[in-house]
FINUKOL-608519 format. One record per residue (C-alpha): residue in three letters; x, y, z. Coordinates in Angstrom, 2 decimals, always signed. Layout:
<sites>
keza_x_y_z
ALA_X_Y_Z
...
</sites>
This chain:
<sites>
keza_x_y_z
UNK_+34.16_-80.72_-69.12
UNK_+35.58_-77.85_-67.38
UNK_+33.56_-74.71_-67.12
UNK_+35.94_-71.84_-66.12
UNK_+35.01_-68.20_-65.41
UNK_+36.63_-65.20_-67.24
UNK_+35.87_-62.13_-65.10
UNK_+35.48_-59.02_-67.20
UNK_+35.39_-55.56_-65.86
UNK_+34.26_-52.34_-67.59
UNK_+37.27_-50.20_-68.30
UNK_+36.15_-47.54_-70.72
UNK_+33.24_-46.59_-73.00
UNK_+33.40_-46.15_-76.69
UNK_+32.68_-42.49_-77.59
UNK_+31.10_-42.35_-80.98
UNK_+29.52_-40.02_-83.42
UNK_+26.68_-40.72_-85.94
UNK_+27.13_-41.07_-89.63
UNK_+24.37_-40.77_-92.07
UNK_+24.57_-42.95_-95.36
UNK_+21.79_-43.52_-97.98
UNK_+20.86_-47.01_-99.08
UNK_+18.97_-48.50_-101.87
UNK_+17.47_-51.86_-102.66
UNK_+18.94_-53.70_-105.58
UNK_+18.10_-56.86_-107.45
UNK_+17.07_-60.04_-105.47
UNK_+20.33_-61.86_-105.01
UNK_+18.70_-65.40_-104.62
UNK_+18.75_-66.47_-108.31
UNK_+22.58_-65.94_-108.45
UNK_+23.23_-67.89_-105.33
UNK_+24.07_-71.61_-104.91
UNK_+22.23_-73.01_-101.80
UNK_+23.23_-76.04_-99.81
UNK_+20.74_-77.22_-97.40
UNK_+21.23_-79.39_-94.34
UNK_+19.36_-80.50_-91.30
UNK_+20.08_-81.95_-87.94
UNK_+18.71_-85.60_-88.30
UNK_+15.10_-86.12_-87.15
UNK_+14.76_-82.58_-85.85
UNK_+12.30_-79.94_-86.71
UNK_+13.48_-76.97_-84.77
UNK_+17.08_-76.08_-85.30
UNK_+19.15_-72.93_-86.41
UNK_+22.54_-72.49_-88.09
UNK_+24.03_-69.34_-86.93
UNK_+27.73_-68.98_-87.69
UNK_+30.42_-69.99_-90.08
UNK_+34.15_-69.66_-90.39
UNK_+36.58_-69.55_-93.23
UNK_+36.77_-73.34_-93.47
UNK_+33.13_-73.62_-93.89
UNK_+32.47_-75.19_-90.43
UNK_+28.97_-74.26_-89.26
UNK_+27.72_-73.71_-85.67
UNK_+24.12_-73.73_-84.42
UNK_+21.71_-75.29_-82.04
UNK_+18.79_-77.83_-82.00
UNK_+16.03_-78.69_-79.73
UNK_+16.26_-82.24_-78.24
UNK_+12.62_-83.27_-77.63
UNK_+13.75_-86.28_-75.61
UNK_+15.39_-84.19_-72.98
UNK_+13.59_-81.04_-73.49
UNK_+16.81_-79.06_-73.98
UNK_+18.59_-76.93_-76.54
UNK_+21.92_-78.34_-77.52
UNK_+24.76_-76.93_-79.63
UNK_+26.23_-78.46_-82.76
UNK_+29.13_-78.17_-85.07
UNK_+28.59_-79.14_-88.69
UNK_+31.54_-79.82_-90.97
UNK_+32.58_-82.22_-93.76
UNK_+28.99_-83.37_-93.84
UNK_+28.74_-84.50_-90.22
UNK_+27.26_-83.12_-87.11
UNK_+29.02_-83.03_-83.75
UNK_+27.01_-82.09_-80.61
UNK_+28.47_-80.14_-77.85
UNK_+26.71_-79.60_-74.37
UNK_+27.25_-78.64_-70.85
UNK_+25.57_-81.18_-68.70
UNK_+24.76_-78.96_-65.66
UNK_+22.97_-76.39_-67.58
UNK_+19.27_-76.28_-68.96
UNK_+20.33_-75.71_-72.52
UNK_+23.29_-74.68_-74.76
UNK_+23.21_-72.32_-77.78
UNK_+25.80_-72.16_-80.47
UNK_+26.03_-68.80_-82.06
UNK_+29.49_-68.10_-83.66
UNK_+32.87_-69.75_-84.58
UNK_+36.09_-68.26_-85.65
UNK_+38.83_-69.62_-87.98
UNK_+40.63_-71.31_-85.17
UNK_+37.54_-73.22_-84.26
UNK_+36.68_-71.40_-81.13
UNK_+32.87_-71.38_-80.58
UNK_+30.86_-68.85_-78.65
UNK_+27.27_-68.98_-77.36
UNK_+25.05_-68.94_-74.35
UNK_+24.32_-71.50_-71.69
UNK_+21.02_-71.44_-69.66
UNK_+21.14_-72.11_-65.95
UNK_+18.14_-72.27_-63.47
UNK_+18.06_-68.53_-62.94
UNK_+20.31_-66.92_-65.50
UNK_+21.98_-67.19_-68.85
UNK_+25.75_-67.03_-69.33
UNK_+27.97_-66.57_-72.38
UNK_+30.74_-68.75_-73.14
UNK_+33.63_-69.65_-75.35
UNK_+34.52_-73.22_-76.16
UNK_+38.12_-74.07_-77.02
UNK_+39.36_-77.69_-77.59
UNK_+36.54_-79.02_-75.21
UNK_+37.14_-76.37_-72.47
UNK_+34.33_-73.98_-71.71
UNK_+35.10_-70.55_-70.27
UNK_+32.22_-68.34_-69.01
UNK_+31.92_-64.89_-70.26
UNK_+30.43_-62.92_-67.49
UNK_+29.87_-59.18_-67.31
UNK_+30.60_-57.64_-63.81
UNK_+27.33_-56.27_-62.30
UNK_+24.98_-58.32_-64.60
UNK_+23.12_-61.44_-63.94
UNK_+22.82_-62.53_-67.70
UNK_+25.10_-62.60_-70.63
UNK_+25.49_-64.10_-74.12
UNK_+28.46_-64.31_-76.46
UNK_+27.27_-63.85_-80.00
UNK_+30.29_-63.45_-82.21
UNK_+34.00_-64.02_-82.32
UNK_+36.64_-62.97_-84.97
UNK_+39.90_-64.65_-85.92
UNK_+41.82_-62.56_-83.25
UNK_+39.52_-64.01_-80.56
UNK_+37.67_-60.83_-79.82
UNK_+34.22_-61.69_-78.42
UNK_+31.03_-59.48_-78.80
UNK_+27.70_-60.15_-77.03
UNK_+25.18_-58.79_-74.65
UNK_+24.63_-58.43_-70.97
UNK_+21.37_-57.72_-68.94
UNK_+19.87_-57.84_-65.57
UNK_+16.58_-59.77_-65.29
UNK_+13.54_-57.65_-66.51
UNK_+15.90_-55.01_-67.82
UNK_+17.30_-54.04_-71.34
UNK_+20.42_-55.49_-72.92
UNK_+23.80_-53.82_-73.21
UNK_+26.34_-54.80_-75.77
UNK_+30.04_-55.51_-75.04
UNK_+33.36_-56.32_-76.75
UNK_+35.67_-58.54_-74.85
UNK_+39.18_-57.72_-76.15
UNK_+42.24_-59.18_-74.54
UNK_+40.54_-59.65_-71.17
UNK_+39.10_-56.21_-71.23
UNK_+35.37_-55.49_-71.31
UNK_+34.28_-52.50_-73.51
UNK_+30.78_-51.37_-73.38
UNK_+29.01_-50.84_-76.72
UNK_+26.03_-48.51_-76.29
UNK_+24.35_-46.87_-79.33
UNK_+23.96_-43.23_-78.30
UNK_+20.79_-42.22_-76.42
UNK_+19.50_-45.80_-76.67
UNK_+17.82_-47.80_-73.82
UNK_+18.94_-51.16_-75.39
UNK_+21.84_-52.22_-77.49
UNK_+22.64_-55.75_-78.87
UNK_+25.67_-56.82_-80.76
UNK_+25.57_-59.78_-83.22
UNK_+28.74_-59.92_-85.23
UNK_+32.45_-58.78_-85.38
UNK_+35.07_-58.94_-88.19
UNK_+38.77_-59.20_-88.19
UNK_+39.21_-55.38_-88.45
UNK_+37.01_-54.91_-85.23
UNK_+33.85_-53.70_-87.07
UNK_+30.78_-54.83_-85.22
UNK_+27.10_-54.75_-86.24
UNK_+23.93_-55.11_-84.01
UNK_+20.64_-53.50_-83.17
UNK_+19.40_-50.76_-80.92
UNK_+16.15_-49.44_-79.40
UNK_+15.67_-45.73_-78.52
UNK_+12.23_-46.64_-76.94
UNK_+9.63_-49.33_-77.08
UNK_+8.62_-48.09_-80.73
UNK_+11.66_-46.91_-82.37
UNK_+14.92_-48.80_-83.19
UNK_+17.14_-50.12_-85.85
UNK_+20.35_-51.70_-86.80
UNK_+23.93_-50.21_-86.85
UNK_+27.37_-50.70_-88.00
UNK_+30.19_-49.56_-85.44
UNK_+33.39_-48.97_-87.23
UNK_+36.34_-46.82_-86.15
UNK_+34.33_-45.20_-83.37
UNK_+31.42_-44.22_-85.77
UNK_+27.88_-45.50_-85.75
UNK_+26.09_-45.83_-88.99
UNK_+22.25_-46.73_-88.97
UNK_+21.68_-49.81_-91.20
UNK_+18.06_-50.01_-92.10
UNK_+16.52_-51.95_-95.08
UNK_+14.65_-49.29_-97.11
UNK_+10.85_-49.87_-96.79
UNK_+10.94_-52.61_-94.27
UNK_+8.86_-52.81_-91.25
UNK_+12.01_-53.84_-89.32
UNK_+15.40_-54.96_-90.05
UNK_+18.78_-55.67_-88.35
UNK_+22.35_-56.76_-89.44
UNK_+23.67_-60.11_-88.02
UNK_+27.15_-60.34_-89.41
UNK_+29.98_-58.73_-91.29
UNK_+32.76_-60.11_-93.41
UNK_+36.42_-59.14_-93.43
UNK_+35.78_-56.85_-96.56
UNK_+32.77_-55.18_-94.89
UNK_+29.88_-57.12_-96.59
UNK_+26.99_-57.01_-94.14
UNK_+24.33_-59.63_-93.75
UNK_+21.04_-59.51_-91.85
UNK_+17.39_-60.01_-91.88
UNK_+14.21_-57.94_-92.60
UNK_+10.49_-57.97_-92.32
UNK_+8.29_-56.50_-95.04
UNK_+4.89_-58.01_-94.37
UNK_+4.14_-60.72_-95.19
UNK_+7.70_-61.40_-96.22
UNK_+10.45_-62.53_-93.84
UNK_+13.90_-62.64_-95.54
UNK_+17.48_-62.25_-95.31
UNK_+19.67_-59.70_-97.05
UNK_+23.29_-58.85_-98.17
UNK_+24.45_-55.40_-98.09
UNK_+27.37_-54.35_-100.22
UNK_+28.51_-50.97_-101.50
UNK_+25.44_-49.26_-100.15
UNK_+23.04_-51.66_-101.87
UNK_+20.71_-54.18_-100.11
UNK_+20.05_-57.45_-101.92
UNK_+17.36_-59.89_-100.73
UNK_+18.22_-63.55_-99.73
UNK_+15.23_-65.89_-100.08
UNK_+15.67_-69.68_-100.08
UNK_+13.54_-70.95_-102.91
UNK_+10.29_-72.40_-101.58
UNK_+10.84_-71.20_-98.07
UNK_+8.26_-69.69_-95.92
UNK_+10.83_-67.81_-93.79
UNK_+14.48_-67.17_-94.51
UNK_+16.85_-65.88_-91.89
UNK_+20.58_-65.03_-92.48
UNK_+22.73_-65.09_-89.40
UNK_+26.44_-64.93_-90.50
UNK_+28.93_-64.56_-93.24
UNK_+32.67_-65.72_-93.57
UNK_+35.63_-63.88_-95.25
UNK_+34.90_-65.86_-98.52
UNK_+31.45_-64.33_-98.46
UNK_+29.68_-67.54_-97.83
UNK_+26.63_-66.89_-95.85
UNK_+24.82_-69.07_-93.39
UNK_+21.32_-69.10_-92.08
UNK_+18.04_-71.11_-91.55
UNK_+14.72_-71.44_-93.26
UNK_+11.43_-73.04_-92.73
UNK_+9.68_-75.08_-95.43
UNK_+6.00_-75.62_-96.16
UNK_+5.92_-78.59_-93.80
UNK_+7.02_-76.31_-90.91
UNK_+10.41_-77.92_-90.73
UNK_+13.55_-75.86_-90.19
UNK_+16.71_-76.31_-92.10
UNK_+20.21_-74.81_-92.06
UNK_+21.68_-73.48_-95.31
UNK_+24.89_-72.06_-96.63
UNK_+24.86_-69.94_-99.85
UNK_+27.42_-68.40_-102.12
UNK_+27.69_-67.06_-105.74
</sites>
């Protein structure tokens, strides 16, 4: 397999303003959802992290024979592995409607983001940073992710038509980006210091803070073409996912699960995520109304 480098150079910064919006918690959405569970055969550590309009799911699993993380594509009831042999591990994070996969590959001294198109890997490397990861991709092929130097905070980016755009929540020390939709709206998290942070939506040059009311911590992970946002929250002792629509948060909890995490949503509003059951085994799932 070829692993080509896509050099990206910072050309401009996004200048934004803050927007304040009030949110409330509505009914638990879980009883109204149809959950479909799946698991990589014989594996207890795995995550399902992205989904496209065709329902193809991308994720990763731990290969305890080689001791490495490997990526997978799940579709039509079958798993297909993908890997970069010269790396120490490969994570799959997102997939668009054209089947282009994004993620991160671990090397001996760094992590590098990538795109995978028809068996060809291209490295997404931010100039001036030793580490990167590509976390999301939309149908137009715009890629979002993070860059960082060893021992330093992360900085978000958007890769659009070969141009690197910095995404930095105002006055933050760290910004991460997790998802992007077809309209270019992105979601992620930020930290103002070691104790204060939260989630955000960046749309049309404006940041909106996205925080689950009353939760100890929360962050958005994906956004659909119609602006439905998904993410996760911690409200001790509960760890769950959420759907945010029209200013109302709705919990998403897989029945019987210890932990539920929601990582993505497609334009049909099918969500994807992972949960841990009482035997401490992890599973992937999709859910829809």
